[in-house]
MIKOLSE-676043 format. One record per residue (C-alpha): residue in three letters; x, y, z negated. Coordinates in steps of 0.5 Angstrom, whole numbers, plus 500, padded with zeros to 3 digits. Example, Ala and Ser with C-alpha at 12.3 -4.5 7.8 and 13.67 -1.06 7.14 Angstrom:
2
 type   x   y   z
  ALA 525 491 484
  SER 527 498 486
***
This chain:
451
 type   x   y   z
  UNK 509 669 469
  UNK 509 662 473
  UNK 512 656 470
  UNK 519 654 471
  UNK 521 648 475
  UNK 524 643 472
  UNK 529 639 477
  UNK 528 632 478
  UNK 534 627 478
  UNK 534 622 482
  UNK 537 616 479
  UNK 542 612 482
  UNK 542 604 481
  UNK 549 602 481
  UNK 551 595 485
  UNK 551 590 480
  UNK 556 584 479
  UNK 553 579 484
  UNK 556 573 480
  UNK 552 575 474
  UNK 546 576 478
  UNK 546 570 481
  UNK 548 566 475
  UNK 542 569 472
  UNK 537 568 478
  UNK 539 560 479
  UNK 538 558 471
  UNK 532 562 472
  UNK 529 558 478
  UNK 532 552 475
  UNK 529 553 468
  UNK 522 553 472
  UNK 523 548 477
  UNK 525 543 471
  UNK 519 545 466
  UNK 514 545 472
  UNK 517 537 474
  UNK 517 535 467
  UNK 509 537 466
  UNK 508 533 473
  UNK 512 527 471
  UNK 509 526 465
  UNK 503 524 469
  UNK 506 521 475
  UNK 512 517 472
  UNK 512 517 464
  UNK 505 514 463
  UNK 505 509 468
  UNK 512 507 466
  UNK 510 507 459
  UNK 503 502 461
  UNK 507 498 466
  UNK 512 496 460
  UNK 507 495 455
  UNK 502 491 460
  UNK 506 484 459
  UNK 504 483 466
  UNK 509 477 469
  UNK 514 479 474
  UNK 513 472 477
  UNK 508 473 483
  UNK 502 468 484
  UNK 497 468 490
  UNK 491 472 491
  UNK 486 471 497
  UNK 481 477 498
  UNK 474 474 497
  UNK 470 481 499
  UNK 471 488 500
  UNK 466 493 498
  UNK 465 500 499
  UNK 461 504 493
  UNK 458 512 493
  UNK 460 512 485
  UNK 466 509 484
  UNK 468 507 476
  UNK 475 504 480
  UNK 477 504 486
  UNK 483 499 489
  UNK 487 505 492
  UNK 487 512 491
  UNK 492 517 495
  UNK 492 522 489
  UNK 493 520 482
  UNK 492 527 478
  UNK 484 527 480
  UNK 479 521 477
  UNK 476 517 483
  UNK 470 520 486
  UNK 465 520 491
  UNK 466 513 495
  UNK 471 508 494
  UNK 473 501 497
  UNK 473 496 491
  UNK 477 489 493
  UNK 476 483 489
  UNK 480 477 490
  UNK 481 470 488
  UNK 487 469 483
  UNK 491 462 483
  UNK 498 459 482
  UNK 503 458 487
  UNK 502 452 492
  UNK 508 447 494
  UNK 514 449 498
  UNK 515 444 503
  UNK 521 442 508
  UNK 519 439 515
  UNK 525 435 518
  UNK 528 432 524
  UNK 521 435 528
  UNK 520 435 536
  UNK 515 437 541
  UNK 513 444 536
  UNK 508 449 538
  UNK 504 455 535
  UNK 499 459 537
  UNK 496 465 534
  UNK 488 466 535
  UNK 487 473 535
  UNK 480 476 532
  UNK 477 483 533
  UNK 481 489 531
  UNK 476 493 528
  UNK 481 499 528
  UNK 483 499 535
  UNK 477 496 538
  UNK 473 499 544
  UNK 467 502 541
  UNK 460 505 544
  UNK 456 510 540
  UNK 449 509 541
  UNK 447 516 539
  UNK 450 518 546
  UNK 449 515 553
  UNK 455 509 551
  UNK 450 504 549
  UNK 446 505 556
  UNK 449 499 559
  UNK 452 494 553
  UNK 452 486 556
  UNK 454 481 552
  UNK 455 480 544
  UNK 456 486 540
  UNK 457 488 532
  UNK 454 494 530
  UNK 454 498 524
  UNK 450 504 523
  UNK 450 506 531
  UNK 456 504 533
  UNK 458 498 537
  UNK 463 493 538
  UNK 464 489 544
  UNK 466 481 541
  UNK 464 478 547
  UNK 471 476 549
  UNK 474 474 542
  UNK 467 470 539
  UNK 462 465 542
  UNK 456 466 538
  UNK 450 460 538
  UNK 443 462 536
  UNK 436 461 536
  UNK 432 467 534
  UNK 432 474 536
  UNK 428 480 534
  UNK 424 484 540
  UNK 428 488 545
  UNK 431 495 544
  UNK 432 499 550
  UNK 438 504 548
  UNK 438 509 554
  UNK 433 515 554
  UNK 431 520 550
  UNK 427 515 546
  UNK 432 509 546
  UNK 437 513 543
  UNK 432 515 537
  UNK 431 508 537
  UNK 439 505 537
  UNK 441 510 532
  UNK 441 506 526
  UNK 442 499 529
  UNK 446 494 524
  UNK 448 487 525
  UNK 450 482 531
  UNK 446 484 538
  UNK 446 480 544
  UNK 445 486 549
  UNK 444 486 557
  UNK 445 492 561
  UNK 443 497 555
  UNK 437 492 552
  UNK 438 489 546
  UNK 436 484 541
  UNK 437 483 534
  UNK 440 476 532
  UNK 437 473 527
  UNK 440 468 522
  UNK 442 463 522
  UNK 447 464 528
  UNK 454 461 528
  UNK 460 465 531
  UNK 466 462 532
  UNK 473 464 535
  UNK 474 464 542
  UNK 481 460 540
  UNK 482 454 545
  UNK 487 450 548
  UNK 491 449 543
  UNK 495 443 544
  UNK 495 437 539
  UNK 498 431 544
  UNK 503 428 540
  UNK 503 431 534
  UNK 502 428 527
  UNK 503 436 524
  UNK 498 442 523
  UNK 499 447 519
  UNK 494 453 518
  UNK 497 460 517
  UNK 492 465 517
  UNK 490 466 524
  UNK 496 462 527
  UNK 497 454 528
  UNK 503 450 527
  UNK 504 444 530
  UNK 510 439 531
  UNK 512 431 531
  UNK 516 430 525
  UNK 519 424 522
  UNK 518 426 514
  UNK 516 432 509
  UNK 520 434 502
  UNK 518 437 497
  UNK 523 443 496
  UNK 524 443 489
  UNK 523 436 487
  UNK 527 434 494
  UNK 522 428 494
  UNK 519 425 500
  UNK 512 426 500
  UNK 511 424 508
  UNK 514 421 513
  UNK 511 419 520
  UNK 511 411 519
  UNK 504 413 516
  UNK 502 414 522
  UNK 497 419 521
  UNK 497 427 522
  UNK 499 431 516
  UNK 495 438 516
  UNK 496 444 510
  UNK 494 451 509
  UNK 501 455 508
  UNK 502 462 507
  UNK 509 463 510
  UNK 513 458 515
  UNK 520 459 517
  UNK 525 456 521
  UNK 530 453 517
  UNK 534 450 523
  UNK 538 456 526
  UNK 535 455 532
  UNK 531 461 535
  UNK 529 456 541
  UNK 525 450 538
  UNK 523 448 531
  UNK 528 442 529
  UNK 526 443 522
  UNK 522 449 518
  UNK 520 451 511
  UNK 513 452 509
  UNK 511 456 502
  UNK 505 456 498
  UNK 502 450 502
  UNK 495 448 499
  UNK 490 443 501
  UNK 494 438 503
  UNK 491 432 506
  UNK 492 427 512
  UNK 487 426 518
  UNK 487 419 523
  UNK 490 420 530
  UNK 484 418 533
  UNK 481 425 531
  UNK 485 429 535
  UNK 485 429 543
  UNK 490 433 548
  UNK 487 439 547
  UNK 483 442 541
  UNK 480 449 539
  UNK 481 453 533
  UNK 474 452 530
  UNK 475 445 530
  UNK 481 444 527
  UNK 479 448 521
  UNK 472 443 521
  UNK 477 437 521
  UNK 481 440 515
  UNK 476 441 511
  UNK 470 436 512
  UNK 474 430 515
  UNK 481 430 513
  UNK 483 426 506
  UNK 486 430 501
  UNK 493 428 498
  UNK 495 432 492
  UNK 502 429 493
  UNK 503 433 499
  UNK 500 440 497
  UNK 495 441 491
  UNK 487 443 492
  UNK 486 451 492
  UNK 481 449 486
  UNK 486 446 482
  UNK 490 451 482
  UNK 485 457 481
  UNK 486 462 475
  UNK 480 467 476
  UNK 475 467 482
  UNK 472 475 482
  UNK 478 479 480
  UNK 479 486 481
  UNK 485 488 486
  UNK 489 495 485
  UNK 495 497 488
  UNK 498 498 481
  UNK 496 499 475
  UNK 493 506 475
  UNK 490 504 483
  UNK 493 509 486
  UNK 499 513 489
  UNK 502 520 490
  UNK 506 519 496
  UNK 501 523 500
  UNK 503 518 506
  UNK 496 515 507
  UNK 498 509 503
  UNK 492 507 502
  UNK 489 507 508
  UNK 494 501 510
  UNK 493 497 504
  UNK 486 497 505
  UNK 486 495 512
  UNK 491 490 510
  UNK 488 487 504
  UNK 481 488 505
  UNK 480 483 509
  UNK 475 478 507
  UNK 473 474 513
  UNK 467 478 514
  UNK 470 480 521
  UNK 471 472 523
  UNK 479 473 522
  UNK 482 470 517
  UNK 481 473 509
  UNK 488 477 507
  UNK 492 472 503
  UNK 498 475 499
  UNK 502 475 493
  UNK 500 479 486
  UNK 501 480 479
  UNK 497 479 473
  UNK 497 478 465
  UNK 495 473 461
  UNK 491 477 457
  UNK 486 480 462
  UNK 486 476 469
  UNK 480 480 471
  UNK 485 486 474
  UNK 491 484 479
  UNK 496 488 482
  UNK 499 488 488
  UNK 506 492 487
  UNK 510 490 480
  UNK 517 492 479
  UNK 520 493 472
  UNK 526 493 474
  UNK 524 499 479
  UNK 520 502 474
  UNK 526 502 470
  UNK 530 506 474
  UNK 525 511 476
  UNK 524 512 469
  UNK 531 513 467
  UNK 532 518 473
  UNK 526 522 472
  UNK 527 523 465
  UNK 535 524 465
  UNK 535 529 471
  UNK 530 535 469
  UNK 532 534 462
  UNK 539 536 463
  UNK 537 541 468
  UNK 533 544 463
  UNK 538 544 457
  UNK 543 547 462
  UNK 539 552 465
  UNK 536 554 457
  UNK 544 554 455
  UNK 546 559 460
  UNK 541 564 460
  UNK 542 564 452
  UNK 549 565 453
  UNK 547 570 458
  UNK 544 574 454
  UNK 549 574 448
  UNK 555 576 453
  UNK 552 580 458
  UNK 551 587 456
  UNK 549 594 460
  UNK 553 600 460
  UNK 551 607 460
  UNK 552 607 468
  UNK 546 601 468
  UNK 551 595 471
  UNK 552 589 468
  UNK 558 586 465
  UNK 561 580 461
  UNK 563 583 454
  UNK 569 579 454
  UNK 571 583 461
  UNK 571 590 459
  UNK 576 588 453
  UNK 574 594 449
  UNK 576 599 454
  UNK 571 605 454
  UNK 567 605 461
  UNK 569 611 465
  UNK 564 616 466
  UNK 560 614 459
  UNK 558 618 454
  UNK 563 615 449
  UNK 568 616 453
  UNK 566 623 455
  UNK 566 625 447
  UNK 573 621 446
  UNK 576 626 452
  UNK 573 632 448
  UNK 576 630 442
  UNK 582 629 445
  UNK 582 636 449
  UNK 580 639 442
  UNK 586 636 439
  UNK 590 639 444
  UNK 587 646 443
  UNK 589 645 436
  UNK 596 643 437
  UNK 597 649 442
  UNK 594 654 436
***
């Protein structure tokens, strides 16, 4: 006899209430996301914020000047990293700065015959480069700054004076490529034949024709020069006059920012200068009708007579000479928007490319002057900490509460359909076993009554 085949009943899941399913799904998703957010924000927000609150860093900025920028292979610290969740590994850039107090804030009144000029150097990122491992160096002519076979033409920006060079190298042909693949340093080239310039040498920026005629004020600000004929100068804080044109000399200083305070966009009738240092006066006979940037810098450093009442000397304001610069207390950012690339490009200018050194506001703690940060704002940090704490915590609590309530109020009937207990009102579900039993009892009662 063959085995009796047992019929298989197809189970049909009835359509569920979309409000119940949607509520449960949203609560579960919110619970998971808020849990992950709390874990991530612990590293990204909570720990850095707590460290900032305990750092005792003053919110009043001081000034930093980049002294050197070093690239290292094995780093214990880096000035900026793109991802805080991973430790600094591989190569990194370390920036060291000179830390000092702020200089004077000055205002210059009744000025005329004003002029300004920007002395551009070499933009390392956008400058045209030639690779000596290919045939791009076979026609090089001029002065080139080379690093591991990559050469940048600096002929138009700098004038280099030198006396000694190494034997010539021909950077064309097969053997020339092998010879020039690792060239490093400053080279003088003529149609692909290059000679390495030996020290000592002097390279000055080709910034000429700076108008100094009838000028009694010269302010240096990075790569810019501001010149004018002014009647007087005042200290903004004390309102005291510190210089006037009756002294019959030229006022010189190095300032961080210079702004027009006259309200006119065409002329500098009066302007303000902030963070001015190395104030000095120069005899008018030292200036001619035109000069160059190098000579002006030389006059300011070596010839002009320092006057501390105009602006203090930078050596008197120095707090620390070799401090480590970091973008923040963590030395990293989590935005993944290439912030570090821009940060290192701007703050890593140490003057080795003959451009002005980076000069910028920074923050430090009196307990540790060896570390300075360029970004520090306790008010913003507190707001971020508050938002990052309240929002995910509230979502976590609300989603947990909703899921617990759903567990206690939602039940699945014999028909495999979810319902709220309060919605059934204790009535039996049509088609359920209990309803059939009740109908059976009711039918049996009718039979009894009939009997």
